C-alpha positions as CSV (number, residue, x, y, z in Angstrom):
1,M,-43.5,-81.0,102.6
2,K,-44.2,-77.8,104.5
3,A,-41.0,-76.3,103.1
4,D,-42.1,-77.1,99.5
5,I,-45.4,-75.3,100.1
6,T,-43.6,-72.3,101.4
7,L,-41.3,-72.3,98.4
8,V,-44.2,-72.5,96.0
9,E,-45.9,-69.6,97.7
10,Q,-42.7,-67.6,97.6
11,T,-42.3,-68.4,93.9
12,Q,-45.9,-67.4,93.3
13,R,-45.2,-64.0,94.9
14,D,-42.0,-63.6,92.9
15,I,-43.9,-64.3,89.6
16,L,-46.5,-61.7,90.6
17,K,-43.7,-59.2,91.3
18,Y,-42.3,-60.0,87.9
19,I,-45.7,-59.3,86.4
20,S,-46.0,-56.0,88.2
21,N,-42.6,-54.9,87.1
22,N,-42.9,-56.0,83.5
23,K,-46.0,-54.8,81.6
24,E,-45.7,-57.3,78.8
25,S,-48.6,-59.7,78.6
26,A,-46.5,-62.7,77.6
27,L,-44.6,-64.4,80.4
28,P,-41.3,-66.2,80.2
29,K,-41.3,-69.9,79.7
30,E,-41.0,-72.2,82.7
31,Q,-37.3,-72.9,82.2
32,E,-36.7,-69.1,82.0
33,F,-38.4,-68.7,85.4
34,V,-36.3,-71.6,86.8
35,E,-33.1,-69.7,85.9
36,L,-34.5,-66.3,86.9
37,L,-35.8,-67.4,90.3
38,G,-33.4,-70.2,91.1
39,V,-36.0,-72.8,91.9
40,S,-36.9,-76.2,90.3
41,R,-39.2,-76.5,87.3
42,V,-41.7,-78.5,89.5
43,V,-42.0,-75.5,91.8
44,V,-42.4,-73.0,89.0
45,R,-45.0,-75.2,87.3
46,E,-47.0,-75.4,90.6
47,A,-46.8,-71.6,91.2
48,L,-48.0,-70.9,87.6
49,S,-50.8,-73.5,88.0
50,R,-52.0,-71.6,91.1
51,L,-52.0,-68.3,89.3
52,R,-53.8,-69.9,86.4
53,A,-56.5,-71.2,88.8
54,V,-57.3,-67.7,90.2
55,G,-57.5,-66.3,86.7
56,I,-54.4,-64.2,86.7
57,I,-52.7,-66.0,83.8
58,E,-53.9,-68.1,80.9
59,T,-52.2,-70.6,78.6
60,K,-52.7,-69.8,74.9
61,R,-51.8,-71.8,71.9
62,K,-48.5,-70.7,70.4
63,K,-48.1,-68.0,73.0
64,G,-47.6,-69.9,76.2
65,S,-48.6,-68.2,79.5
66,V,-50.0,-64.7,79.2
67,V,-51.3,-62.2,81.8
68,V,-55.0,-61.6,81.8
69,T,-57.4,-59.4,83.8
70,P,-58.9,-61.7,86.4
71,E,-62.6,-61.7,87.3
72,V,-62.9,-60.4,90.9
73,F,-65.4,-63.0,91.9
74,G,-64.2,-65.7,89.5
75,V,-62.7,-68.0,92.0
76,L,-65.5,-67.3,94.5
77,K,-68.0,-68.5,91.9
78,S,-66.3,-71.8,91.7
79,I,-66.0,-72.2,95.4
80,V,-69.7,-71.4,95.9
81,A,-70.7,-73.9,93.2
82,S,-68.6,-76.6,94.8
83,G,-71.0,-76.9,97.8
84,L,-68.0,-77.2,100.2
85,L,-68.5,-74.0,102.1
86,D,-68.6,-74.2,105.9
87,R,-71.2,-72.5,108.0
88,D,-69.0,-69.5,108.9
89,T,-68.2,-68.8,105.2
90,L,-71.9,-69.1,104.3
91,R,-72.6,-66.5,107.0
92,D,-70.0,-64.2,105.6
93,L,-71.4,-64.4,102.1
94,Y,-74.9,-64.0,103.4
95,E,-74.0,-60.9,105.4
96,L,-72.0,-59.5,102.4
97,R,-75.1,-59.8,100.2
98,L,-77.2,-57.9,102.7
99,M,-74.5,-55.2,103.1
100,L,-74.2,-54.7,99.4
101,E,-77.9,-54.4,98.7
102,I,-78.5,-51.9,101.4
103,G,-75.3,-49.9,100.5
104,M,-75.7,-49.7,96.7
105,S,-78.7,-47.3,96.7
106,D,-76.9,-44.2,95.5
107,F,-75.3,-46.1,92.6
108,V,-78.6,-47.6,91.6
109,F,-80.2,-44.2,91.4
110,M,-77.2,-42.7,89.6
111,N,-77.1,-45.3,86.8
112,K,-80.6,-46.6,86.4
113,T,-82.1,-46.5,82.9
114,E,-85.6,-46.5,81.6
115,S,-85.0,-49.9,80.0
116,Q,-84.0,-51.3,83.4
117,M,-87.0,-49.7,85.0
118,A,-89.3,-51.3,82.4
119,Q,-87.6,-54.6,83.2
120,L,-88.4,-54.2,86.9
121,D,-92.0,-53.2,86.1
122,K,-92.4,-56.4,84.2
123,I,-90.9,-58.5,87.0
124,V,-93.1,-57.0,89.7
125,G,-96.1,-57.6,87.5
126,E,-95.2,-61.3,87.1
127,E,-94.7,-61.5,90.8
128,D,-98.1,-60.1,91.6
129,E,-99.8,-62.6,89.3
130,L,-97.9,-65.5,90.9
131,W,-98.9,-64.5,94.4
132,D,-102.5,-64.2,93.2
133,R,-102.3,-67.7,91.8
134,M,-100.7,-68.9,95.0
135,A,-103.6,-67.5,97.1
136,R,-106.0,-69.5,95.0
137,A,-104.0,-72.7,94.7
138,A,-105.0,-75.6,97.1
139,D,-102.9,-78.4,95.7
140,A,-99.5,-78.7,97.5
141,S,-97.6,-79.6,94.3
142,V,-99.0,-76.6,92.5
143,R,-98.0,-74.3,95.3
144,Y,-94.5,-75.8,95.3
145,E,-94.1,-75.1,91.6
146,L,-95.4,-71.5,92.1
147,S,-92.9,-71.1,94.9
148,K,-90.1,-72.0,92.6
149,Q,-91.3,-69.4,90.0
150,L,-91.5,-66.8,92.8
151,T,-87.9,-67.6,93.8
152,D,-86.9,-67.0,90.1
153,V,-88.7,-63.7,90.1
154,D,-87.0,-62.8,93.4
155,V,-83.6,-63.5,91.9
156,R,-84.4,-61.5,88.7
157,F,-85.6,-58.5,90.6
158,H,-82.5,-58.3,92.8
159,S,-80.1,-59.2,89.9
160,T,-81.6,-56.2,88.0
161,L,-80.8,-53.9,90.9
162,F,-77.2,-55.2,90.8
163,E,-77.1,-54.4,87.1
164,M,-78.4,-51.0,87.7
165,T,-75.3,-50.0,89.7
166,G,-73.3,-50.3,86.5
167,N,-70.5,-52.0,88.5
168,K,-69.1,-55.0,86.7
169,S,-67.8,-56.7,89.8
170,L,-71.3,-56.5,91.4
171,V,-72.8,-57.9,88.2
172,D,-70.4,-60.8,88.5
173,F,-71.5,-61.2,92.1
174,Q,-75.0,-62.2,90.8
175,Y,-73.9,-65.8,90.4
176,I,-73.3,-66.0,94.1
177,L,-76.5,-64.1,94.8
178,R,-78.4,-66.6,92.7
179,H,-76.9,-69.5,94.7
180,L,-77.9,-67.9,98.0
181,F,-81.4,-67.2,96.9
182,T,-82.1,-70.8,96.0
183,L,-81.4,-71.7,99.6
184,Y,-84.0,-69.4,101.2
185,Y,-87.2,-70.6,102.8
186,P,-89.7,-71.7,100.1
187,K,-92.3,-69.0,99.7
188,T,-95.3,-71.4,99.8
189,N,-97.7,-69.4,101.8
190,N,-99.0,-65.8,101.9
191,D,-97.8,-65.4,105.5
192,Y,-94.2,-64.9,104.2
193,H,-95.5,-62.3,101.7
194,S,-97.4,-60.4,104.5
195,R,-94.3,-60.4,106.7
196,T,-92.2,-58.6,104.1
197,L,-92.4,-55.0,105.3
198,V,-91.5,-53.4,102.0
199,S,-92.4,-55.4,98.8
200,H,-90.7,-55.4,95.4
201,I,-93.5,-53.2,94.0
202,S,-92.8,-50.7,96.8
203,L,-89.1,-50.7,96.0
204,Y,-89.9,-50.2,92.4
205,N,-92.2,-47.2,93.2
206,I,-89.4,-45.7,95.3
207,L,-87.0,-46.1,92.4
208,R,-89.5,-44.4,90.1
209,T,-90.4,-41.4,92.2
210,G,-88.4,-41.4,95.4
211,T,-84.8,-40.8,96.5
212,A,-81.7,-42.8,97.1
213,D,-82.1,-42.4,100.9
214,A,-85.7,-43.6,100.8
215,F,-84.7,-46.6,98.7
216,R,-81.9,-47.4,101.2
217,M,-84.4,-47.4,104.0
218,G,-86.9,-49.4,101.9
219,M,-84.3,-52.0,101.1
220,R,-83.3,-52.3,104.8
221,L,-87.0,-53.0,105.7
222,H,-87.4,-55.3,102.7
223,L,-84.5,-57.4,103.9
224,K,-85.6,-57.4,107.6
225,T,-86.9,-61.0,107.4
226,Q,-83.5,-62.1,106.1
227,F,-81.9,-60.5,109.2
228,D,-84.5,-61.9,111.6
229,N,-84.3,-65.4,110.2
230,M,-80.5,-65.5,109.5
231,E,-79.6,-68.3,111.8
232,S,-82.4,-70.7,110.8
233,I,-81.7,-69.9,107.1
234,L,-78.0,-70.6,107.6
235,D,-78.8,-73.9,109.3
236,K,-81.0,-75.0,106.5
237,T,-78.5,-73.8,103.9
238,F,-75.6,-75.7,105.5
239,N,-77.7,-78.9,105.7
240,K,-78.8,-78.6,102.1
241,Q,-75.3,-78.3,100.5
């Protein structure tokens, strides 16, 4: 069994090498690969299936297998959605999100548009209104519903920042970002709000009148609670999957 797996992996590499050396989009048929690579049809079929699963090839009617440009985060989206991630992988994704948000400041400033700034302005306005309603709400069920709306606003704010970079791969990463956001602590009290050193409105103002360096520092302070509570958040996330 182990030898079969190794043979499939080798065949997969051989097919990728063929793709690299031949710029045509249409691939040979299975039987042609059998003769070309000297392996069984079962092995070729499994190797092609794996390449199809990661988005490198597609099967099209009347054309057979063709090479396509894969989405960088395509497979990762499916894995995240499966709910089968272990704690170490969750940690890696969580840390990756923090690294990206702090590190993308220059690209946000370089590519931001007035339309996107107007979108952020609307988002922070909605958030301010929701926190005001949260401060006045006594009923636990009402506060819970407001907390879900605040989570949605949180996601929209940070997703817009990713869009501002103009980087397609980072935009695709938003799916993973959304998944991670839904696993944070519910924002059901104003104490959480007060512990956020730099708010969304502050980040918006820095984007409007500040510098990329100031925004980078602001983002670092904004995410401080995520750093400070990382272990407890990961515990909760892992148990919630």
